[in-house]
C-alpha atoms as one frame of an Amber mdcrd trajectory, in Angstrom:
protein
 -30.243  -2.202 -42.651 -32.301  -5.358 -41.986 -32.763  -7.419 -38.819 -29.530
  -9.156 -37.856 -28.632 -11.939 -35.418 -25.262 -12.049 -33.648 -23.759 -14.800
 -31.537 -22.086 -13.843 -28.258 -18.457 -14.947 -28.372 -16.225 -16.128 -25.556
 -14.635 -12.752 -24.952 -18.115 -11.240 -24.467 -19.105 -13.737 -21.757 -20.639
 -11.878 -18.811 -20.760  -8.521 -20.621 -23.750  -6.245 -20.072 -25.995  -5.834
 -23.096 -25.437  -2.064 -23.317 -21.672  -2.552 -23.260 -21.981  -5.293 -25.864
 -23.745  -2.826 -28.183 -21.139  -0.160 -27.425 -18.409  -2.585 -28.446 -20.134
  -3.983 -31.533 -21.877  -0.809 -32.718 -20.112   2.237 -31.237 -22.125   4.630
 -33.420 -25.414   3.612 -31.767 -26.673   6.299 -29.376 -27.622   5.289 -25.846
 -31.077   6.844 -26.199 -31.853   4.773 -29.309 -30.536   1.630 -27.624 -32.749
   2.222 -24.581 -35.763   2.648 -26.885 -35.294  -0.545 -28.904 -34.616  -2.558
 -25.743 -37.658  -1.076 -23.980 -39.935  -1.856 -26.929 -38.679  -5.436 -27.137
 -37.072  -5.073 -30.564 -33.831  -6.424 -29.102 -34.088 -10.070 -28.049 -31.609
 -12.509 -26.533 -32.391 -16.128 -27.376 -35.876 -14.883 -28.274 -36.563 -13.309
 -24.884 -37.026  -9.660 -23.891 -34.104  -8.216 -21.940 -32.871  -5.091 -20.195
 -29.750  -3.054 -20.998 -28.151  -4.393 -17.798 -28.717  -8.052 -18.785 -25.511
 -10.102 -18.690 -24.768 -12.145 -21.792 -23.479 -15.686 -21.998 -21.303 -17.288
 -24.644 -23.320 -18.767 -27.512 -26.463 -16.697 -26.957 -28.126 -15.101 -29.985
 -28.795 -11.369 -29.949 -31.519 -10.102 -32.313 -30.724  -6.593 -33.533 -33.418
  -4.613 -35.417 -32.673  -2.039 -38.119 -30.677   0.716 -36.398 -30.272   4.458
 -36.653 -26.535   4.955 -36.365 -24.838   8.271 -35.708 -22.295   9.523 -38.220
 -18.808   8.255 -37.412 -16.573  10.627 -35.513 -14.211  12.639 -37.658 -11.260
  12.194 -35.323  -8.228  10.755 -37.103  -7.209   7.236 -36.271  -4.250   7.214
 -33.918  -1.120   5.578 -35.263   0.449   2.635 -33.521   3.694   3.582 -31.826
   6.428   1.350 -33.201   8.811   2.465 -30.433   6.282   1.398 -27.772   5.759
  -1.905 -29.573   9.506  -2.599 -29.691   9.883  -1.670 -26.021   7.080  -4.028
 -24.982   8.464  -6.828 -27.139  11.810  -6.448 -25.368  10.059  -6.871 -22.008
   8.289 -10.149 -22.800   9.049 -13.033 -20.432   6.206 -15.261 -21.630   3.469
 -15.101 -24.265   0.636 -17.298 -25.494  -2.703 -16.716 -27.235  -4.306 -15.325
 -24.059  -1.590 -13.914 -21.814   1.435 -11.676 -21.969   3.930 -11.531 -19.100
   6.265  -8.541 -19.074   9.468  -7.810 -17.194   8.598  -4.280 -16.073  11.693
  -2.109 -15.716  12.440   0.195 -12.797  10.959   3.683 -13.134   8.306   2.915
 -15.773   4.787   3.478 -14.459   2.140   0.821 -15.009  -0.697   3.338 -15.311
  -0.960   7.050 -15.992  -1.226   9.777 -13.386  -0.569  13.443 -12.884   2.288
  14.483 -15.169   2.725  10.902 -16.405   3.264  10.806 -20.165   4.507   7.243
 -20.708   3.271   4.105 -18.970   2.643   0.428 -19.688  -1.128   0.828 -19.935
  -0.773   3.448 -22.648   1.935   1.513 -24.469  -0.362  -1.520 -24.755  -2.356
   0.415 -27.365   0.466  -0.524 -29.749  -0.590  -4.198 -29.568  -4.220  -4.377
 -30.808  -5.691  -7.685 -31.943  -7.531  -8.281 -35.219 -10.687  -6.634 -33.820
  -8.736  -3.592 -32.667  -9.018  -4.536 -28.975  -5.924  -3.843 -26.906  -4.422
  -5.990 -24.134  -5.401  -5.150 -20.544  -3.480  -5.082 -17.280  -4.299  -8.018
 -15.015  -2.538  -6.622 -11.939  -0.314  -3.689 -10.921   3.193  -2.866  -9.715
   4.521   0.369  -8.255   6.451   2.526 -10.712   9.809   1.770  -9.066   9.174
  -1.951  -8.536  10.704  -4.151 -11.229   9.675  -7.585 -12.441   6.754  -9.801
 -13.400   3.710  -7.935 -14.745   0.704  -9.884 -16.029  -1.306  -8.693 -19.055
  -4.472 -10.245 -20.540  -5.029 -10.200 -24.288  -8.836 -10.220 -24.042 -11.507
  -8.897 -21.715 -12.625 -12.437 -20.839  -9.125 -13.538 -19.821  -8.711 -10.325
 -17.809 -11.905 -11.167 -15.912 -10.741 -14.753 -15.325  -7.359 -13.587 -14.021
  -9.063 -11.020 -11.812 -11.055 -13.841 -10.222  -7.822 -15.787  -9.644  -6.238
 -12.856  -7.804  -9.376 -12.169  -5.744  -9.527 -15.810  -4.641  -5.827 -15.644
  -3.650  -4.870 -18.534  -5.903  -1.960 -16.499  -7.270   1.361 -17.143  -5.566
   3.633 -14.094  -5.630   7.264 -13.967  -4.533   9.223 -10.727  -4.240  12.889
 -10.129  -3.530  14.145  -7.089  -1.665  17.337  -5.735  -0.171  16.569  -4.109
   3.173  18.512  -1.982   5.624  19.861  -4.014   8.550  19.128  -7.661   9.354
  15.625  -8.556  10.596  15.146 -10.649  13.729  13.802 -13.288  13.705  15.264
 -14.361  10.338  11.858 -15.453   9.118   8.362 -14.540  10.164   4.861 -13.328
   9.446   3.932  -9.647   9.292   0.251  -9.035  10.030  -0.856  -5.400  10.132
  -3.755  -3.126   9.269  -2.928  -0.526   6.623  -4.766   2.658   5.703  -4.055
   5.630   3.484  -1.973   8.453   4.961  -3.664  11.317   6.776  -5.535  13.723
   4.522  -5.619  17.476   4.618  -8.468  17.596   7.133  -6.120  16.219   9.742
  -3.170  18.445   8.838  -1.399  20.001  11.797   0.436  23.335  12.065   3.822
  23.126  10.428   2.773  20.433   7.946   3.221  21.126   4.193   0.447  22.888
   2.309  -2.206  20.810   0.558  -0.784  21.547  -2.886   2.875  20.867  -2.120
   4.659  17.695  -3.348   5.462  16.785   0.268   1.781  16.895   1.185   0.812
  14.725  -1.772   3.496  12.212  -0.826   2.158  12.107   2.743  -1.348  11.384
   1.535  -0.153   8.679  -0.854   1.824   6.863   1.828   0.152   3.989   3.655
   0.186   4.099   7.435  -0.097   1.438  10.108  -3.656   1.474  11.425  -5.719
  -0.322  14.049  -8.543  -2.762  13.539 -11.721  -0.757  13.176 -10.034   2.403
  11.891 -11.660   3.993   8.861 -10.337   2.472   5.611  -8.079   0.076   7.557
  -7.477  -3.180   5.678  -5.749  -6.277   6.999  -2.467  -7.224   5.307  -0.267
 -10.293   5.690   3.253 -11.005   4.398   5.596 -13.916   5.038   9.296 -13.122
   4.868  12.593 -14.945   5.189  16.240 -13.963   4.974  17.918 -15.593   1.994
  21.351 -14.078   2.646  22.837 -11.137   4.531  25.789  -8.781   4.771  25.487
  -8.118   8.494  24.958  -5.665   9.975  24.387  -3.484   6.880  21.675  -5.238
   4.928  19.793  -8.418   4.151  18.323 -10.058   1.100  14.711 -10.891   1.865
  12.293 -13.116   0.016   8.726 -11.970   0.593   5.425 -13.714  -0.013   2.435
 -11.363   0.259  -0.804 -13.171   1.089  -2.896 -10.048   0.618  -2.387  -7.384
  -2.050  -2.637  -3.971  -0.406  -1.183  -0.751  -1.817   2.544  -0.465  -0.988
   2.131  -3.511   1.275   5.705  -4.821   1.149   7.265  -1.380   1.423   5.096
  -0.451   4.410   5.664  -3.838   6.072   9.444  -3.638   5.757   9.429  -0.144
   7.245   7.125  -1.310  10.040   9.572  -3.998  11.212  12.401  -1.453  11.180
  14.092  -2.624   7.981  12.988  -0.420   5.062  13.774  -1.449   1.513  16.972
   0.136   0.211  16.340   3.075  -2.103  12.726   3.593  -1.017  12.104   7.370
  -0.979   8.681   7.007   0.630   9.190   4.353   3.290  12.965   4.314   3.610
  13.819   7.235   5.884  15.328   6.348   9.245  14.462   8.653  12.174  17.200
  11.001  13.372  17.499   9.163  16.691  18.028   5.769  15.031  21.294   4.334
  16.472  22.378   3.028  13.076  21.804   6.263  11.181  25.441   7.415  11.394
  27.114   4.097  12.206  29.650   3.458   9.406  29.269  -0.299   9.891  25.544
   0.014   9.199  25.696   2.617   6.447  24.809   1.421   2.952  27.831   1.907
   0.636  27.643   4.683  -1.954  28.200   2.035  -4.635  24.624   0.819  -4.040
  22.338   2.842  -6.318  19.583   4.802  -4.606  16.877   3.009  -6.522  14.145
   0.867  -5.000  15.605  -2.613  -4.505  12.339  -4.500  -4.869  11.675  -7.141
  -7.527   8.461  -8.993  -8.362  10.527 -12.144  -8.763   8.012 -14.899  -9.479
   4.318 -15.358 -10.215   2.580 -18.746 -10.142  -1.140 -19.112 -10.834  -3.729
 -21.299 -12.581  -3.904 -20.530 -16.293  -7.497 -19.750 -17.393  -7.150 -22.365
 -20.156  -5.837 -25.018 -17.780  -2.470 -25.893 -16.319  -0.194 -23.567 -14.390
   1.502 -20.317 -15.365   4.887 -19.983 -13.639   7.104 -17.039 -14.638  10.303
 -15.690 -13.070  11.914 -12.292 -13.712  15.674 -11.655 -13.668  17.264  -9.110
 -11.364  17.192  -5.539 -12.700  20.616  -4.011 -13.320  20.763  -1.986 -10.096
  19.878  -5.010  -7.945  22.293  -7.263  -9.835  25.053  -4.734  -9.126  24.221
  -4.836  -5.407  24.121  -8.645  -5.426  27.547  -8.699  -7.063  28.899  -6.184
  -4.544  27.860  -8.287  -1.545  28.467 -11.697  -3.107  24.827 -12.794  -3.198
  23.964 -15.607  -5.617  20.518 -15.360  -7.234  20.652 -19.117  -7.957  20.810
 -20.181  -4.320  17.902 -21.820  -2.500  15.029 -19.506  -1.583  13.481 -20.619
   1.761  10.208 -18.780   1.056   9.341 -21.628  -1.305   8.387 -23.655   1.772
   6.408 -20.903   3.482   2.655 -21.414   4.039   0.297 -20.588   1.201
């Protein structure tokens, strides 16, 4: 193998040199890479570099003759046609850089303990011509339905990540909640932190290995400014329609993006989202717990009634991406039951950015 020169492409913009080699030449050992970089055999635009050097589009990388390890003998995994069909059925919008999916209720976005099927894994069924797979650009809870953004390249994923961090993305969620909030529109501003861990367990609490204990730790709690791990969270909400005194249809605009933010916020104001097993339990002394006028009808499915309805953000290539998801079946059934019209005016559109 002779000396070669490679040009850094757009998708490799900002990539570390060692990761660039890992992507381009996966059979190159890290020890050999460190040696040829240290001795100056690898050059970027003619200059000596380090393995941590960030590359820019259009730069030239000089690669000396390499000692490559033998390719791994592991068989190439087959693309799942069933996963591919399922993802294709979810598509709300697609272009050369971005894929927007309508994530269904109950399908996890990423893997976890005991999780065998999730969006992140299914994306392996959609590799591009270089074999690179699409990447998640943001997340939704497993039981939240609606708009899920996916980047087709690493560069676009990085660009979208910057958009979310700078809070240029405008997100609107719809939820059905227990009872009718007062005032009918407002701003929820709270500090959230992860639930108490095992070190703070009290007598009578579930054991550390029990499902109840894990659920407690996973649940976000209302915290105070200055508490360990406490992070500020802000949500604007407004009532779109209501079936008083049983429930209300809320439109929610999260300004921050904390874990379980909307679910924790709705519980905090005394109006948990219908069907929420983690944040939806009313205390035994709640006056509406056994009030038939306030009880949610059995015809309403006990699924989380939370939809990532709309996502608006600057497209990395220019212009604006604006995608809306339809109601999932269980929420549409509830809307039909109470006479709510998904086409009516949503007041959250005029809420502050």
